[in-house]
C-alpha positions in Angstrom: 22.3 -1.2 111.2 21.3 -4.6 109.9 21.6 -4.8 106.2 19.0 -7.2 104.4 20.1 -10.4 102.7 19.2 -9.2 99.2 21.2 -6.0 99.6 24.3 -7.9 101.0 24.1 -10.2 97.9 24.0 -7.4 95.4 26.8 -5.5 93.6 25.3 -2.1 94.2 27.0 0.1 96.8 25.0 1.0 100.0 24.4 4.8 100.0 24.7 6.5 103.4 23.2 9.7 103.4 25.8 12.5 104.4 28.6 10.0 104.3 29.0 8.1 101.0 28.7 4.7 99.5 30.0 1.5 100.8 30.9 -0.8 97.9 31.2 -4.7 98.1 34.7 -5.5 96.7 35.1 -8.1 94.0 37.7 -10.9 94.4 39.4 -9.2 91.5 39.7 -6.0 93.4 41.3 -7.7 96.3 43.7 -9.5 93.9 44.8 -6.1 92.7 45.8 -4.8 96.0 46.9 -8.2 97.3 45.4 -10.4 99.9 47.9 -9.1 102.5 46.7 -5.6 101.9 43.1 -6.7 102.2 43.7 -8.5 105.4 45.4 -5.4 106.8 42.4 -3.2 106.0 40.2 -5.7 107.8 42.4 -5.7 110.9 42.4 -2.0 110.9 38.7 -1.7 110.9 38.3 -4.4 113.5 40.5 -2.3 115.8 38.9 -1.0 119.0 40.1 0.6 122.1 41.2 -2.7 123.7 43.2 -3.9 120.8 44.7 -0.6 120.2 46.1 -0.2 123.5 47.1 -3.9 123.7 49.3 -3.1 120.8 50.9 -0.1 122.5 51.4 -2.1 125.7 53.4 -4.8 123.8 56.9 -3.5 123.7 57.9 -5.1 120.3 54.7 -3.9 118.6 54.9 -0.5 120.1 58.4 -0.1 118.9 57.5 -0.9 115.4 54.4 1.3 115.7 56.4 4.4 116.8 59.4 3.7 114.5 58.5 6.2 111.8 56.6 8.7 114.1 58.0 11.9 115.3 58.8 12.4 118.9 56.1 15.1 119.2 53.4 12.6 117.7 54.7 9.8 120.0 54.5 12.0 123.0 50.9 13.0 122.2 49.8 9.3 121.6 51.2 8.3 125.0 49.7 11.4 126.7 46.3 10.5 125.3 46.7 6.9 126.5 47.7 8.1 130.0 44.8 10.4 130.3 42.3 7.7 129.1 43.7 5.1 131.6 43.6 7.6 134.4 39.9 8.4 134.3 37.1 6.4 135.8 34.9 3.8 134.1 32.0 6.3 133.7 34.2 8.7 131.7 35.8 6.0 129.7 32.3 4.8 128.7 31.8 8.3 126.9 34.9 7.7 124.8 34.9 5.8 121.5 38.0 4.4 119.5 37.5 7.3 117.0 38.2 9.8 119.7 41.6 8.1 120.5 42.5 7.1 116.9 42.6 10.7 115.5 45.5 11.6 117.8 47.7 8.8 116.3 48.8 9.6 112.7 49.8 6.0 111.9 46.4 4.5 112.9 44.6 7.4 111.3 46.3 7.0 108.0 45.7 3.3 108.1 42.0 3.9 108.7 42.0 6.4 105.9 43.6 3.8 103.4 41.0 1.2 104.5 38.1 3.6 104.0 39.4 4.6 100.6 39.4 0.9 99.5 35.8 0.2 100.7 34.1 3.5 99.9 33.1 4.7 96.3 34.2 8.3 97.0 37.7 9.6 97.8 38.3 10.0 101.4 40.5 12.6 103.1 41.2 13.5 106.7 40.7 17.0 107.7 42.8 17.9 110.6 40.9 21.2 111.6 37.6 19.4 111.9 38.9 16.1 113.1 36.7 14.2 110.6 37.2 12.2 107.4 35.7 14.0 104.4 34.3 12.2 101.3 34.4 13.5 97.8 32.2 12.1 94.9 33.9 14.1 92.1 31.7 17.1 92.3 33.3 20.5 91.9 32.1 24.1 92.6 32.0 27.0 90.2 35.8 27.5 90.5 36.7 23.9 89.9 37.4 23.0 93.5 36.4 19.6 94.8 33.2 19.8 97.0 32.9 17.8 100.2 30.0 15.6 99.9 30.0 13.7 103.1 31.7 13.3 106.5 32.7 10.4 108.7 32.9 11.5 112.3 32.9 10.0 115.7 29.0 9.5 115.8 28.9 7.6 112.4 32.3 5.8 112.2 31.2 2.6 113.9 28.2 2.4 111.6 30.2 2.8 108.6 32.6 0.1 109.7 29.7 -2.2 110.7 28.3 -1.9 107.2 31.6 -2.5 105.6 32.2 -5.7 107.6 28.6 -7.0 106.9 29.3 -6.6 103.2 32.3 -8.8 103.7 30.5 -11.5 105.7 32.4 -10.5 108.6 31.5 -9.5 112.1 32.9 -7.0 114.6 31.9 -8.5 117.9 32.5 -5.6 120.2 31.4 -5.8 123.8 27.8 -4.6 124.0 28.6 -2.5 127.0 31.5 -0.5 125.2 30.5 3.2 124.9 27.4 2.5 126.9 25.9 5.7 128.4 25.6 5.1 132.1 24.4 7.8 134.4 26.3 7.3 137.5 29.3 5.7 139.1 27.3 3.0 140.6 26.0 1.9 137.2 29.5 2.2 135.9 30.8 -0.2 138.6 27.9 -2.6 137.9 28.8 -2.5 134.2 32.4 -3.5 135.1 31.3 -6.3 137.3 29.2 -7.7 134.5 32.0 -7.3 132.0 34.4 -9.2 134.2 31.9 -11.8 134.9 31.3 -12.4 131.2 34.9 -11.9 130.2 37.3 -13.2 132.9 40.8 -11.8 132.9 42.3 -15.1 132.5 41.1 -16.0 129.1 41.5 -19.5 127.7 43.8 -19.8 124.7 41.8 -19.0 121.5 41.3 -22.1 119.3 43.4 -22.2 116.3 41.7 -20.8 113.3 40.6 -23.4 110.5 42.9 -22.9 107.6 40.2 -24.5 105.4 38.1 -21.4 105.9 40.6 -19.0 104.6 39.5 -17.1 101.5 42.1 -18.5 99.3 41.1 -22.1 100.1 37.4 -21.3 99.7 38.1 -19.8 96.3 40.0 -22.9 95.2 37.6 -25.4 96.6 34.4 -23.6 95.3 36.0 -23.3 91.8 36.5 -27.0 91.7 33.3 -28.2 93.4 30.6 -25.7 92.3 28.4 -26.6 89.5 29.1 -23.4 87.3 31.8 -21.4 89.1 35.3 -21.9 88.0 38.8 -20.4 88.6 38.0 -17.8 85.8 34.6 -16.8 86.6 34.8 -16.7 90.4 36.9 -13.5 90.4 33.9 -11.4 89.3 32.0 -12.2 92.5 32.0 -10.1 95.7 33.4 -11.5 98.9 30.0 -11.8 100.3 28.7 -13.6 97.2 31.6 -16.1 97.5 31.0 -16.9 101.2 27.3 -17.1 100.5 27.8 -19.6 97.7 30.1 -21.6 99.8 27.7 -22.0 102.5 24.9 -22.7 100.0 27.1 -25.4 98.4 27.4 -27.2 101.8 23.7 -27.1 102.2 23.3 -28.6 98.6 25.9 -31.3 99.4 24.0 -32.3 102.6 20.8 -32.3 100.6 22.2 -34.6 97.8 23.7 -37.0 100.3 20.2 -37.3 102.1 18.4 -37.7 98.7 20.7 -40.5 97.6 20.2 -42.4 100.9 16.5 -41.9 100.7 16.5 -43.1 97.2 18.3 -46.3 98.1 16.8 -47.1 101.4 13.5 -45.3 101.4 12.2 -42.8 104.0 10.2 -45.0 106.5 10.8 -42.5 109.4 9.8 -39.5 107.2 13.2 -37.6 107.9 13.8 -36.6 104.4 13.5 -32.8 104.0 12.8 -32.1 100.3 13.2 -28.3 100.9 16.6 -28.7 102.6 18.3 -27.3 99.6 16.7 -23.9 100.0 16.9 -23.6 103.7 17.8 -20.2 105.2 21.6 -19.9 105.6 22.5 -19.6 109.3 25.2 -16.9 109.4 25.9 -15.4 112.8 27.4 -12.4 111.0 24.2 -11.3 109.4 
């Protein structure tokens, strides 16, 4: 579900019928929980089957993951992993991360914590139904909380996608993941395409640009922006900050072009007077 630009820029929560409302956190909201916690919530929501099982296949990470888990829960997690890895590609394509995550109490609780941060409603996991339930504060005639929405396997990815869009973030999952293929021949073809696009021997990922970290963007924009400062910027949403950062770069480029044109003229007619209001090219939106 692609969210329109106007809605992404707004403060108002996005209402999902039968689920709840996805809010756009302010920088001040993140400051309250700490940047470390916010980054952790993001990593949890970005988790998919591959990253989840990569974690369990890493001896050091797995040891930490299971450290506070009962032997019974650990055994179940490993059993589910073994069963998943033993089935063919056709059967795997019918399974989503949610199906596996609900058997892992640690990941499930991490997801629950993240959902509670990004949703307006209170979120709770219901073991009997294997779903997350949401509560907007409504009560019945006996004063008992009323469930007002559910997050289940068929809607979980959509909820996560909307949350990430509101953070100017992207979850670039393989377009073939969870694809519904009708036969093993199609499944094998899908696997060949996947292997062709994503070779097993991956090149080393480029080092992330530290200048693009949120803390540095907040500091830079507070100094360079015409009206934002270190006091006012905390009232903006994450999306608004990233948008203003991108827009400021357009503005800087426009001002540079304008000065050059003013001094040297524009004989080749290259100056774009409308550059300052160009559409922002953001691959995440």
